[in-house]
All heavy atoms as TSV, in Angstrom:
chain	resi	resn	atom	element	x	y	z
A	1	MET	N	N	-85.577	168.086	-100.505
A	1	MET	CA	C	-84.242	168.659	-100.396
A	1	MET	C	C	-83.857	169.156	-101.778
A	1	MET	O	O	-83.917	168.431	-102.740
A	1	MET	CB	C	-83.294	167.575	-99.892
A	1	MET	CG	C	-81.846	167.940	-99.799
A	1	MET	SD	S	-81.285	169.083	-98.533
A	1	MET	CE	C	-81.955	168.521	-97.045
A	2	THR	N	N	-83.454	170.397	-101.854
A	2	THR	CA	C	-83.023	170.952	-103.127
A	2	THR	C	C	-81.506	170.965	-103.197
A	2	THR	O	O	-80.827	170.766	-102.194
A	2	THR	CB	C	-83.563	172.383	-103.321
A	2	THR	OG1	O	-83.043	173.205	-102.291
A	2	THR	CG2	C	-85.076	172.417	-103.308
A	3	ALA	N	N	-80.998	171.215	-104.383
A	3	ALA	CA	C	-79.553	171.168	-104.589
A	3	ALA	C	C	-78.813	172.256	-103.821
A	3	ALA	O	O	-77.643	172.112	-103.524
A	3	ALA	CB	C	-79.250	171.273	-106.073
A	4	ASP	N	N	-79.487	173.361	-103.497
A	4	ASP	CA	C	-78.792	174.448	-102.817
A	4	ASP	C	C	-78.727	174.271	-101.306
A	4	ASP	O	O	-78.109	175.059	-100.624
A	4	ASP	CB	C	-79.420	175.794	-103.174
A	4	ASP	CG	C	-80.877	175.878	-102.779
A	4	ASP	OD1	O	-81.496	174.828	-102.545
A	4	ASP	OD2	O	-81.401	177.000	-102.722
A	5	GLN	N	N	-79.345	173.242	-100.761
A	5	GLN	CA	C	-79.304	172.987	-99.331
A	5	GLN	C	C	-78.311	171.860	-99.062
A	5	GLN	O	O	-78.487	170.745	-99.531
A	5	GLN	CB	C	-80.681	172.586	-98.813
A	5	GLN	CG	C	-81.706	173.666	-98.945
A	5	GLN	CD	C	-83.093	173.158	-98.614
A	5	GLN	OE1	O	-83.376	171.979	-98.731
A	5	GLN	NE2	N	-83.953	174.062	-98.200
A	6	PRO	N	N	-77.236	172.139	-98.306
A	6	PRO	CA	C	-76.248	171.089	-98.049
A	6	PRO	C	C	-76.809	170.019	-97.123
A	6	PRO	O	O	-77.667	170.292	-96.276
A	6	PRO	CB	C	-75.100	171.844	-97.392
A	6	PRO	CG	C	-75.728	173.046	-96.782
A	6	PRO	CD	C	-76.890	173.392	-97.683
A	7	ILE	N	N	-76.330	168.801	-97.288
A	7	ILE	CA	C	-76.738	167.690	-96.426
A	7	ILE	C	C	-75.769	167.560	-95.255
A	7	ILE	O	O	-76.173	167.261	-94.144
A	7	ILE	CB	C	-76.794	166.375	-97.227
A	7	ILE	CG1	C	-77.924	166.433	-98.246
A	7	ILE	CG2	C	-76.985	165.184	-96.313
A	7	ILE	CD1	C	-78.010	165.223	-99.139
A	8	CYS	N	N	-74.466	167.807	-95.521
A	8	CYS	CA	C	-73.440	167.646	-94.497
A	8	CYS	C	C	-72.850	168.991	-94.093
A	8	CYS	O	O	-72.741	169.902	-94.900
A	8	CYS	CB	C	-72.327	166.740	-95.005
A	8	CYS	SG	S	-72.867	165.050	-95.292
A	9	CYS	N	N	-72.459	169.082	-92.847
A	9	CYS	CA	C	-71.808	170.275	-92.314
A	9	CYS	C	C	-70.436	170.422	-92.969
A	9	CYS	O	O	-69.676	169.446	-93.019
A	9	CYS	CB	C	-71.666	170.132	-90.803
A	9	CYS	SG	S	-70.687	171.433	-90.023
A	10	PRO	N	N	-70.090	171.604	-93.482
A	10	PRO	CA	C	-68.785	171.767	-94.123
A	10	PRO	C	C	-67.616	171.679	-93.142
A	10	PRO	O	O	-66.493	171.432	-93.550
A	10	PRO	CB	C	-68.859	173.150	-94.758
A	10	PRO	CG	C	-69.935	173.865	-94.026
A	10	PRO	CD	C	-70.886	172.820	-93.536
A	11	THR	N	N	-67.874	171.834	-91.847
A	11	THR	CA	C	-66.799	171.808	-90.854
A	11	THR	C	C	-66.562	170.404	-90.309
A	11	THR	O	O	-65.460	169.882	-90.389
A	11	THR	CB	C	-67.121	172.763	-89.692
A	11	THR	OG1	O	-67.350	174.067	-90.230
A	11	THR	CG2	C	-65.979	172.825	-88.697
A	12	CYS	N	N	-67.604	169.772	-89.771
A	12	CYS	CA	C	-67.418	168.469	-89.118
A	12	CYS	C	C	-67.842	167.293	-89.989
A	12	CYS	O	O	-67.620	166.151	-89.631
A	12	CYS	CB	C	-68.184	168.428	-87.804
A	12	CYS	SG	S	-69.982	168.313	-88.006
A	13	LYS	N	N	-68.462	167.561	-91.121
A	13	LYS	CA	C	-68.936	166.539	-92.065
A	13	LYS	C	C	-70.093	165.712	-91.519
A	13	LYS	O	O	-70.478	164.712	-92.092
A	13	LYS	CB	C	-67.807	165.610	-92.531
A	13	LYS	CG	C	-66.611	166.327	-93.088
A	13	LYS	CD	C	-66.971	167.145	-94.286
A	13	LYS	CE	C	-65.721	167.811	-94.849
A	13	LYS	NZ	N	-65.964	169.090	-95.435
A	14	GLY	N	N	-70.677	166.137	-90.392
A	14	GLY	CA	C	-71.850	165.468	-89.859
A	14	GLY	C	C	-73.087	165.857	-90.664
A	14	GLY	O	O	-73.129	166.880	-91.337
A	15	VAL	N	N	-74.114	165.024	-90.599
A	15	VAL	CA	C	-75.334	165.274	-91.362
A	15	VAL	C	C	-76.180	166.327	-90.643
A	15	VAL	O	O	-76.389	166.252	-89.434
A	15	VAL	CB	C	-76.129	163.962	-91.539
A	15	VAL	CG1	C	-77.426	164.205	-92.292
A	15	VAL	CG2	C	-75.283	162.933	-92.270
A	16	LEU	N	N	-76.647	167.301	-91.402
A	16	LEU	CA	C	-77.510	168.348	-90.863
A	16	LEU	C	C	-78.949	167.830	-90.776
A	16	LEU	O	O	-79.364	167.020	-91.606
A	16	LEU	CB	C	-77.454	169.585	-91.765
A	16	LEU	CG	C	-76.070	170.223	-91.892
A	16	LEU	CD1	C	-76.084	171.277	-92.992
A	16	LEU	CD2	C	-75.642	170.830	-90.586
A	17	PRO	N	N	-79.722	168.279	-89.801
A	17	PRO	CA	C	-81.114	167.834	-89.700
A	17	PRO	C	C	-81.910	168.267	-90.928
A	17	PRO	O	O	-81.675	169.326	-91.504
A	17	PRO	CB	C	-81.634	168.554	-88.455
A	17	PRO	CG	C	-80.427	168.978	-87.712
A	17	PRO	CD	C	-79.335	169.144	-88.709
A	18	GLY	N	N	-82.855	167.430	-91.333
A	18	GLY	CA	C	-83.699	167.751	-92.473
A	18	GLY	C	C	-84.788	168.732	-92.084
A	18	GLY	O	O	-85.131	168.890	-90.909
A	19	ARG	N	N	-85.330	169.416	-93.085
A	19	ARG	CA	C	-86.383	170.389	-92.826
A	19	ARG	C	C	-87.771	169.773	-92.899
A	19	ARG	O	O	-88.710	170.260	-92.294
A	19	ARG	CB	C	-86.291	171.527	-93.826
A	19	ARG	CG	C	-85.042	172.350	-93.630
A	19	ARG	CD	C	-85.041	173.525	-94.539
A	19	ARG	NE	N	-83.853	174.326	-94.292
A	19	ARG	CZ	C	-83.607	175.466	-94.861
A	19	ARG	NH1	N	-84.443	175.969	-95.737
A	19	ARG	NH2	N	-82.514	176.119	-94.573
A	20	GLN	N	N	-87.902	168.728	-93.698
A	20	GLN	CA	C	-89.204	168.089	-93.836
A	20	GLN	C	C	-89.036	166.578	-93.860
A	20	GLN	O	O	-87.937	166.067	-94.007
A	20	GLN	CB	C	-89.918	168.603	-95.077
A	20	GLN	CG	C	-89.054	168.752	-96.298
A	20	GLN	CD	C	-89.765	169.508	-97.381
A	20	GLN	OE1	O	-90.918	169.230	-97.655
A	20	GLN	NE2	N	-89.098	170.458	-98.000
A	21	ARG	N	N	-90.122	165.903	-93.728
A	21	ARG	CA	C	-90.106	164.447	-93.656
A	21	ARG	C	C	-89.473	163.795	-94.869
A	21	ARG	O	O	-88.765	162.799	-94.754
A	21	ARG	CB	C	-91.542	163.969	-93.528
A	21	ARG	CG	C	-91.793	163.084	-92.402
A	21	ARG	CD	C	-93.253	162.717	-92.435
A	21	ARG	NE	N	-93.328	161.284	-92.334
A	21	ARG	CZ	C	-93.955	160.662	-91.383
A	21	ARG	NH1	N	-94.638	161.345	-90.491
A	21	ARG	NH2	N	-93.941	159.363	-91.304
A	22	SER	N	N	-89.717	164.361	-96.032
A	22	SER	CA	C	-89.204	163.770	-97.273
A	22	SER	C	C	-87.683	163.885	-97.389
A	22	SER	O	O	-87.082	163.242	-98.251
A	22	SER	CB	C	-89.869	164.419	-98.480
A	22	SER	OG	O	-89.568	165.799	-98.521
A	23	ASP	N	N	-87.048	164.686	-96.543
A	23	ASP	CA	C	-85.589	164.812	-96.566
A	23	ASP	C	C	-84.905	163.548	-96.045
A	23	ASP	O	O	-83.739	163.318	-96.352
A	23	ASP	CB	C	-85.127	165.997	-95.718
A	23	ASP	CG	C	-85.507	167.336	-96.318
A	23	ASP	OD1	O	-85.853	167.376	-97.516
A	23	ASP	OD2	O	-85.457	168.342	-95.578
A	24	TYR	N	N	-85.598	162.768	-95.251
A	24	TYR	CA	C	-84.999	161.586	-94.626
A	24	TYR	C	C	-85.139	160.391	-95.559
A	24	TYR	O	O	-86.146	159.711	-95.584
A	24	TYR	CB	C	-85.622	161.327	-93.250
A	24	TYR	CG	C	-85.238	162.413	-92.285
A	24	TYR	CD1	C	-86.047	163.524	-92.092
A	24	TYR	CD2	C	-84.032	162.359	-91.611
A	24	TYR	CE1	C	-85.672	164.541	-91.231
A	24	TYR	CE2	C	-83.643	163.373	-90.749
A	24	TYR	CZ	C	-84.470	164.456	-90.567
A	24	TYR	OH	O	-84.095	165.460	-89.723
A	25	THR	N	N	-84.073	160.154	-96.337
A	25	THR	CA	C	-84.039	159.061	-97.302
A	25	THR	C	C	-83.067	157.996	-96.823
A	25	THR	O	O	-82.330	158.192	-95.844
A	25	THR	CB	C	-83.578	159.590	-98.669
A	25	THR	OG1	O	-82.249	160.101	-98.523
A	25	THR	CG2	C	-84.504	160.683	-99.191
A	26	ALA	N	N	-83.043	156.870	-97.530
A	26	ALA	CA	C	-82.104	155.799	-97.189
A	26	ALA	C	C	-80.657	156.279	-97.358
A	26	ALA	O	O	-79.789	155.955	-96.539
A	26	ALA	CB	C	-82.363	154.582	-98.063
A	27	ALA	N	N	-80.400	157.066	-98.394
A	27	ALA	CA	C	-79.039	157.582	-98.605
A	27	ALA	C	C	-78.627	158.491	-97.450
A	27	ALA	O	O	-77.488	158.440	-96.976
A	27	ALA	CB	C	-78.966	158.338	-99.928
A	28	ARG	N	N	-79.535	159.326	-96.972
A	28	ARG	CA	C	-79.237	160.203	-95.843
A	28	ARG	C	C	-79.002	159.373	-94.586
A	28	ARG	O	O	-78.119	159.679	-93.778
A	28	ARG	CB	C	-80.387	161.184	-95.628
A	28	ARG	CG	C	-80.064	162.259	-94.627
A	28	ARG	CD	C	-81.293	163.142	-94.396
A	28	ARG	NE	N	-80.915	164.358	-93.760
A	28	ARG	CZ	C	-80.798	165.527	-94.357
A	28	ARG	NH1	N	-81.063	165.645	-95.629
A	28	ARG	NH2	N	-80.419	166.588	-93.689
A	29	GLY	N	N	-79.753	158.313	-94.427
A	29	GLY	CA	C	-79.567	157.419	-93.285
A	29	GLY	C	C	-78.189	156.778	-93.279
A	29	GLY	O	O	-77.554	156.651	-92.228
A	30	ARG	N	N	-77.712	156.385	-94.467
A	30	ARG	CA	C	-76.364	155.815	-94.550
A	30	ARG	C	C	-75.307	156.851	-94.167
A	30	ARG	O	O	-74.329	156.534	-93.493
A	30	ARG	CB	C	-76.117	155.273	-95.952
A	30	ARG	CG	C	-76.809	153.934	-96.210
A	30	ARG	CD	C	-76.365	153.303	-97.512
A	30	ARG	NE	N	-76.849	154.026	-98.688
A	30	ARG	CZ	C	-78.057	153.874	-99.232
A	30	ARG	NH1	N	-78.912	153.038	-98.705
A	30	ARG	NH2	N	-78.392	154.567	-100.303
A	31	LEU	N	N	-75.515	158.110	-94.591
A	31	LEU	CA	C	-74.585	159.175	-94.202
A	31	LEU	C	C	-74.576	159.373	-92.688
A	31	LEU	O	O	-73.534	159.611	-92.089
A	31	LEU	CB	C	-74.954	160.493	-94.881
A	31	LEU	CG	C	-74.458	160.695	-96.296
A	31	LEU	CD1	C	-75.047	161.972	-96.878
A	31	LEU	CD2	C	-72.954	160.749	-96.330
A	32	VAL	N	N	-75.746	159.266	-92.057
A	32	VAL	CA	C	-75.832	159.424	-90.595
A	32	VAL	C	C	-75.051	158.305	-89.910
A	32	VAL	O	O	-74.322	158.543	-88.942
A	32	VAL	CB	C	-77.296	159.455	-90.128
A	32	VAL	CG1	C	-77.394	159.380	-88.610
A	32	VAL	CG2	C	-78.004	160.696	-90.640
A	33	VAL	N	N	-75.178	157.071	-90.432
A	33	VAL	CA	C	-74.459	155.942	-89.834
A	33	VAL	C	C	-72.949	156.144	-89.961
A	33	VAL	O	O	-72.195	155.904	-89.023
A	33	VAL	CB	C	-74.891	154.608	-90.491
A	33	VAL	CG1	C	-73.986	153.464	-90.068
A	33	VAL	CG2	C	-76.339	154.301	-90.133
A	34	VAL	N	N	-72.503	156.642	-91.122
A	34	VAL	CA	C	-71.067	156.815	-91.356
A	34	VAL	C	C	-70.520	158.057	-90.646
A	34	VAL	O	O	-69.509	158.001	-89.962
A	34	VAL	CB	C	-70.783	156.905	-92.877
A	34	VAL	CG1	C	-69.328	157.260	-93.136
A	34	VAL	CG2	C	-71.132	155.591	-93.548
A	35	ASN	N	N	-71.212	159.204	-90.799
A	35	ASN	CA	C	-70.686	160.485	-90.309
A	35	ASN	C	C	-71.294	160.946	-88.999
A	35	ASN	O	O	-70.729	161.804	-88.332
A	35	ASN	CB	C	-70.928	161.591	-91.342
A	35	ASN	CG	C	-70.221	161.345	-92.650
A	35	ASN	OD1	O	-69.479	160.384	-92.793
A	35	ASN	ND2	N	-70.445	162.198	-93.604
A	36	GLY	N	N	-72.463	160.467	-88.646
A	36	GLY	CA	C	-73.172	160.960	-87.473
A	36	GLY	C	C	-73.856	162.285	-87.786
A	36	GLY	O	O	-73.768	162.814	-88.892
A	37	TYR	N	N	-74.569	162.819	-86.823
A	37	TYR	CA	C	-75.228	164.111	-86.987
A	37	TYR	C	C	-74.289	165.237	-86.576
A	37	TYR	O	O	-73.462	165.074	-85.689
A	37	TYR	CB	C	-76.479	164.198	-86.104
A	37	TYR	CG	C	-77.711	163.602	-86.724
A	37	TYR	CD1	C	-78.239	162.411	-86.249
A	37	TYR	CD2	C	-78.365	164.236	-87.771
A	37	TYR	CE1	C	-79.375	161.865	-86.815
A	37	TYR	CE2	C	-79.495	163.702	-88.341
A	37	TYR	CZ	C	-79.997	162.512	-87.860
A	37	TYR	OH	O	-81.112	161.976	-88.419
A	38	CYS	N	N	-74.446	166.384	-87.202
A	38	CYS	CA	C	-73.738	167.591	-86.772
A	38	CYS	C	C	-74.377	168.034	-85.460
A	38	CYS	O	O	-75.598	168.098	-85.346
A	38	CYS	CB	C	-73.865	168.689	-87.829
A	38	CYS	SG	S	-73.180	170.270	-87.304
A	39	GLN	N	N	-73.564	168.357	-84.480
A	39	GLN	CA	C	-74.082	168.770	-83.180
A	39	GLN	C	C	-74.461	170.244	-83.141
A	39	GLN	O	O	-75.018	170.716	-82.156
A	39	GLN	CB	C	-73.047	168.469	-82.088
A	39	GLN	CG	C	-72.712	166.999	-81.969
A	39	GLN	CD	C	-73.926	166.169	-81.580
A	39	GLN	OE1	O	-74.681	166.537	-80.688
A	39	GLN	NE2	N	-74.121	165.059	-82.268
A	40	GLY	N	N	-74.111	170.992	-84.200
A	40	GLY	CA	C	-74.479	172.400	-84.263
A	40	GLY	C	C	-73.560	173.329	-83.504
A	40	GLY	O	O	-73.835	174.509	-83.373
A	41	ARG	N	N	-72.449	172.831	-83.011
A	41	ARG	CA	C	-71.512	173.674	-82.257
A	41	ARG	C	C	-70.232	173.943	-83.037
A	41	ARG	O	O	-69.227	174.338	-82.472
A	41	ARG	CB	C	-71.170	172.994	-80.930
A	41	ARG	CG	C	-72.355	172.888	-79.994
A	41	ARG	CD	C	-71.931	172.273	-78.679
A	41	ARG	NE	N	-71.572	170.874	-78.856
A	41	ARG	CZ	C	-72.277	169.864	-78.388
A	41	ARG	NH1	N	-73.369	170.075	-77.710
A	41	ARG	NH2	N	-71.885	168.627	-78.594
A	42	CYS	N	N	-70.278	173.718	-84.330
A	42	CYS	CA	C	-69.088	173.903	-85.167
A	42	CYS	C	C	-68.858	175.385	-85.413
A	42	CYS	O	O	-69.798	176.135	-85.659
A	42	CYS	CB	C	-69.273	173.203	-86.512
A	42	CYS	SG	S	-69.569	171.441	-86.358
A	43	PRO	N	N	-67.606	175.812	-85.371
A	43	PRO	CA	C	-67.331	177.203	-85.745
A	43	PRO	C	C	-67.584	177.356	-87.243
A	43	PRO	O	O	-67.445	176.417	-88.008
A	43	PRO	CB	C	-65.858	177.388	-85.407
A	43	PRO	CG	C	-65.289	176.009	-85.445
A	43	PRO	CD	C	-66.395	175.082	-85.018
A	44	ALA	N	N	-67.949	178.548	-87.625
A	44	ALA	CA	C	-68.183	178.813	-89.044
A	44	ALA	C	C	-66.872	178.642	-89.797
A	44	ALA	O	O	-65.811	179.041	-89.308
A	44	ALA	CB	C	-68.718	180.224	-89.233
A	45	PRO	N	N	-66.910	178.029	-90.977
A	45	PRO	CA	C	-65.663	177.868	-91.719
A	45	PRO	C	C	-65.068	179.220	-92.095
A	45	PRO	O	O	-65.800	180.166	-92.399
A	45	PRO	CB	C	-66.070	177.090	-92.969
A	45	PRO	CG	C	-67.548	177.138	-93.035
A	45	PRO	CD	C	-68.057	177.492	-91.674
A	46	ALA	N	N	-63.765	179.300	-92.035
A	46	ALA	CA	C	-63.078	180.554	-92.350
A	46	ALA	C	C	-63.186	180.841	-93.841
A	46	ALA	O	O	-63.081	179.922	-94.655
A	46	ALA	CB	C	-61.614	180.461	-91.941
A	47	PRO	N	N	-63.407	182.091	-94.210
A	47	PRO	CA	C	-63.446	182.414	-95.640
A	47	PRO	C	C	-62.057	182.242	-96.253
A	47	PRO	O	O	-61.049	182.339	-95.549
A	47	PRO	CB	C	-63.896	183.877	-95.666
A	47	PRO	CG	C	-63.524	184.415	-94.338
A	47	PRO	CD	C	-63.605	183.261	-93.373
A	48	PRO	N	N	-61.996	181.977	-97.555
A	48	PRO	CA	C	-60.677	181.823	-98.171
A	48	PRO	C	C	-59.888	183.119	-98.083
A	48	PRO	O	O	-60.473	184.206	-98.110
A	48	PRO	CB	C	-61.002	181.471	-99.630
A	48	PRO	CG	C	-62.409	181.892	-99.834
A	48	PRO	CD	C	-63.075	181.850	-98.498
A	49	PRO	N	N	-58.572	183.026	-97.956
A	49	PRO	CA	C	-57.765	184.248	-97.836
A	49	PRO	C	C	-57.826	185.064	-99.122
A	49	PRO	O	O	-57.883	184.518	-100.219
A	49	PRO	CB	C	-56.349	183.725	-97.585
A	49	PRO	CG	C	-56.356	182.337	-98.116
A	49	PRO	CD	C	-57.759	181.833	-97.958
A	50	ARG	N	N	-57.826	186.392	-98.965
A	50	ARG	CA	C	-57.842	187.274	-100.118
A	50	ARG	C	C	-56.415	187.490	-100.589
A	50	ARG	O	O	-55.504	187.664	-99.797
A	50	ARG	CB	C	-58.473	188.603	-99.756
A	50	ARG	CG	C	-59.942	188.462	-99.408
A	50	ARG	CD	C	-60.565	189.765	-99.169
A	50	ARG	NE	N	-60.439	190.563	-100.395
A	50	ARG	CZ	C	-61.069	191.680	-100.621
A	50	ARG	NH1	N	-61.866	192.159	-99.720
A	50	ARG	NH2	N	-60.912	192.336	-101.749
A	51	ILE	N	N	-56.238	187.503	-101.885
A	51	ILE	CA	C	-54.928	187.743	-102.462
A	51	ILE	C	C	-54.786	189.240	-102.667
A	51	ILE	O	O	-55.618	189.863	-103.330
A	51	ILE	CB	C	-54.763	186.990	-103.792
A	51	ILE	CG1	C	-54.885	185.493	-103.550
A	51	ILE	CG2	C	-53.441	187.336	-104.453
A	51	ILE	CD1	C	-54.915	184.669	-104.810
A	52	GLN	N	N	-53.759	189.811	-102.089
A	52	GLN	CA	C	-53.535	191.238	-102.219
A	52	GLN	C	C	-52.450	191.491	-103.249
A	52	GLN	O	O	-51.386	190.888	-103.205
A	52	GLN	CB	C	-53.144	191.843	-100.875
A	52	GLN	CG	C	-54.253	191.754	-99.861
A	52	GLN	CD	C	-53.865	192.411	-98.556
A	52	GLN	OE1	O	-52.749	192.870	-98.394
A	52	GLN	NE2	N	-54.792	192.456	-97.631
A	53	VAL	N	N	-52.751	192.377	-104.182
A	53	VAL	CA	C	-51.799	192.743	-105.230
A	53	VAL	C	C	-51.099	194.018	-104.783
A	53	VAL	O	O	-51.759	194.992	-104.425
A	53	VAL	CB	C	-52.536	192.969	-106.570
A	53	VAL	CG1	C	-51.576	193.381	-107.654
A	53	VAL	CG2	C	-53.294	191.718	-106.966
A	54	PRO	N	N	-49.749	194.036	-104.798
A	54	PRO	CA	C	-49.039	195.268	-104.432
A	54	PRO	C	C	-49.461	196.422	-105.340
A	54	PRO	O	O	-49.777	196.234	-106.509
A	54	PRO	CB	C	-47.568	194.912	-104.637
A	54	PRO	CG	C	-47.519	193.421	-104.586
A	54	PRO	CD	C	-48.850	192.944	-105.083
A	55	ALA	N	N	-49.472	197.632	-104.788
A	55	ALA	CA	C	-49.939	198.809	-105.524
A	55	ALA	C	C	-49.156	199.039	-106.807
A	55	ALA	O	O	-49.723	199.456	-107.818
A	55	ALA	CB	C	-49.850	200.039	-104.634
A	56	GLU	N	N	-47.848	198.747	-106.812
A	56	GLU	CA	C	-47.065	198.988	-108.026
A	56	GLU	C	C	-47.446	198.034	-109.153
A	56	GLU	O	O	-47.286	198.338	-110.315
A	56	GLU	CB	C	-45.555	198.911	-107.765
A	56	GLU	CG	C	-45.061	197.567	-107.266
A	56	GLU	CD	C	-45.074	197.423	-105.755
A	56	GLU	OE1	O	-45.518	198.341	-105.056
A	56	GLU	OE2	O	-44.621	196.381	-105.277
A	57	GLN	N	N	-48.006	196.867	-108.822
A	57	GLN	CA	C	-48.445	195.926	-109.847
A	57	GLN	C	C	-49.877	196.189	-110.281
A	57	GLN	O	O	-50.261	195.848	-111.380
A	57	GLN	CB	C	-48.328	194.493	-109.349
A	57	GLN	CG	C	-46.913	194.009	-109.213
A	57	GLN	CD	C	-46.866	192.573	-108.719
A	57	GLN	OE1	O	-47.887	191.959	-108.446
A	57	GLN	NE2	N	-45.665	192.035	-108.606
A	58	ALA	N	N	-50.669	196.776	-109.420
A	58	ALA	CA	C	-52.082	196.985	-109.717
A	58	ALA	C	C	-52.280	197.908	-110.909
A	58	ALA	O	O	-53.196	197.735	-111.700
A	58	ALA	CB	C	-52.799	197.536	-108.502
A	59	GLY	N	N	-51.429	198.912	-111.089
A	59	GLY	CA	C	-51.580	199.845	-112.189
A	59	GLY	C	C	-50.834	199.444	-113.444
A	59	GLY	O	O	-50.869	200.143	-114.446
A	60	SER	N	N	-50.153	198.308	-113.422
A	60	SER	CA	C	-49.337	197.928	-114.566
A	60	SER	C	C	-50.032	196.966	-115.518
A	60	SER	O	O	-49.393	196.290	-116.284
A	60	SER	CB	C	-48.027	197.307	-114.081
A	60	SER	OG	O	-48.299	196.090	-113.420
A	61	VAL	N	N	-51.333	196.934	-115.498
A	61	VAL	CA	C	-52.076	196.049	-116.385
A	61	VAL	C	C	-52.058	196.639	-117.785
A	61	VAL	O	O	-52.398	197.804	-117.985
A	61	VAL	CB	C	-53.532	195.864	-115.894
A	61	VAL	CG1	C	-54.318	195.021	-116.858
A	61	VAL	CG2	C	-53.536	195.258	-114.512
A	62	ARG	N	N	-51.634	195.839	-118.761
A	62	ARG	CA	C	-51.570	196.321	-120.137
A	62	ARG	C	C	-52.958	196.327	-120.751
A	62	ARG	O	O	-53.720	195.396	-120.586
A	62	ARG	CB	C	-50.676	195.404	-120.972
A	62	ARG	CG	C	-49.215	195.595	-120.683
A	62	ARG	CD	C	-48.348	194.784	-121.601
A	62	ARG	NE	N	-48.782	194.908	-122.993
A	62	ARG	CZ	C	-48.413	194.077	-123.954
A	62	ARG	NH1	N	-47.622	193.080	-123.692
A	62	ARG	NH2	N	-48.816	194.248	-125.192
A	63	GLN	N	N	-53.228	197.372	-121.477
A	63	GLN	CA	C	-54.473	197.463	-122.228
A	63	GLN	C	C	-54.271	196.769	-123.565
A	63	GLN	O	O	-53.188	196.817	-124.138
A	63	GLN	CB	C	-54.866	198.943	-122.441
A	63	GLN	CG	C	-55.145	199.690	-121.154
A	63	GLN	CD	C	-56.335	199.094	-120.425
A	63	GLN	OE1	O	-57.309	198.688	-121.028
A	63	GLN	NE2	N	-56.248	199.040	-119.106
A	64	PRO	N	N	-55.303	196.121	-124.096
A	64	PRO	CA	C	-55.143	195.459	-125.392
A	64	PRO	C	C	-54.899	196.483	-126.490
A	64	PRO	O	O	-55.433	197.592	-126.455
A	64	PRO	CB	C	-56.472	194.742	-125.588
A	64	PRO	CG	C	-57.413	195.360	-124.635
A	64	PRO	CD	C	-56.616	195.937	-123.525
A	65	GLU	N	N	-54.046	196.118	-127.426
A	65	GLU	CA	C	-53.761	197.014	-128.542
A	65	GLU	C	C	-54.943	197.034	-129.491
A	65	GLU	O	O	-55.628	196.039	-129.673
A	65	GLU	CB	C	-52.509	196.536	-129.276
A	65	GLU	CG	C	-51.270	196.571	-128.402
A	65	GLU	CD	C	-50.050	196.030	-129.146
A	65	GLU	OE1	O	-50.101	195.918	-130.382
A	65	GLU	OE2	O	-49.078	195.714	-128.464
A	66	SER	N	N	-55.164	198.188	-130.099
A	66	SER	CA	C	-56.275	198.277	-131.044
A	66	SER	C	C	-55.875	197.595	-132.344
A	66	SER	O	O	-54.732	197.616	-132.774
A	66	SER	CB	C	-56.641	199.738	-131.309
A	66	SER	OG	O	-55.533	200.411	-131.847
A	67	VAL	N	N	-56.836	196.944	-132.940
A	67	VAL	CA	C	-56.622	196.213	-134.182
A	67	VAL	C	C	-57.143	197.078	-135.325
A	67	VAL	O	O	-58.271	197.539	-135.278
A	67	VAL	CB	C	-57.359	194.860	-134.134
A	67	VAL	CG1	C	-57.176	194.102	-135.440
A	67	VAL	CG2	C	-56.902	194.036	-132.949
A	68	PRO	N	N	-56.322	197.308	-136.355
A	68	PRO	CA	C	-56.801	198.145	-137.463
A	68	PRO	C	C	-57.952	197.458	-138.199
A	68	PRO	O	O	-57.993	196.235	-138.322
A	68	PRO	CB	C	-55.577	198.271	-138.365
A	68	PRO	CG	C	-54.648	197.189	-137.977
A	68	PRO	CD	C	-54.958	196.834	-136.557
A	69	ALA	N	N	-58.903	198.249	-138.633
A	69	ALA	CA	C	-60.053	197.729	-139.363
A	69	ALA	C	C	-59.613	197.260	-140.732
A	69	ALA	O	O	-58.717	197.825	-141.347
A	69	ALA	CB	C	-61.110	198.813	-139.497
A	70	LEU	N	N	-60.229	196.234	-141.218
A	70	LEU	CA	C	-59.884	195.701	-142.545
A	70	LEU	C	C	-60.584	196.406	-143.646
A	70	LEU	O	O	-61.585	196.865	-143.740
A	70	LEU	CB	C	-60.205	194.196	-142.608
A	70	LEU	CG	C	-59.375	193.352	-141.649
A	70	LEU	CD1	C	-59.865	191.926	-141.694
A	70	LEU	CD2	C	-57.908	193.414	-141.976
């Protein structure tokens, strides 16, 4: 199991099935006892809402002032 592969489902917090035999460790077993297995019927988590900036504010970003050379 690598760091980029989640162990628990982000929606139901159940343990996802392992891909290989070495994925099944004592720590994973404890998670299964506490959380159970993910049944695979969870809806995909909703993406975070996008923040929309009003058009009148979008163009009002100040540019940094130039600093005179020493």
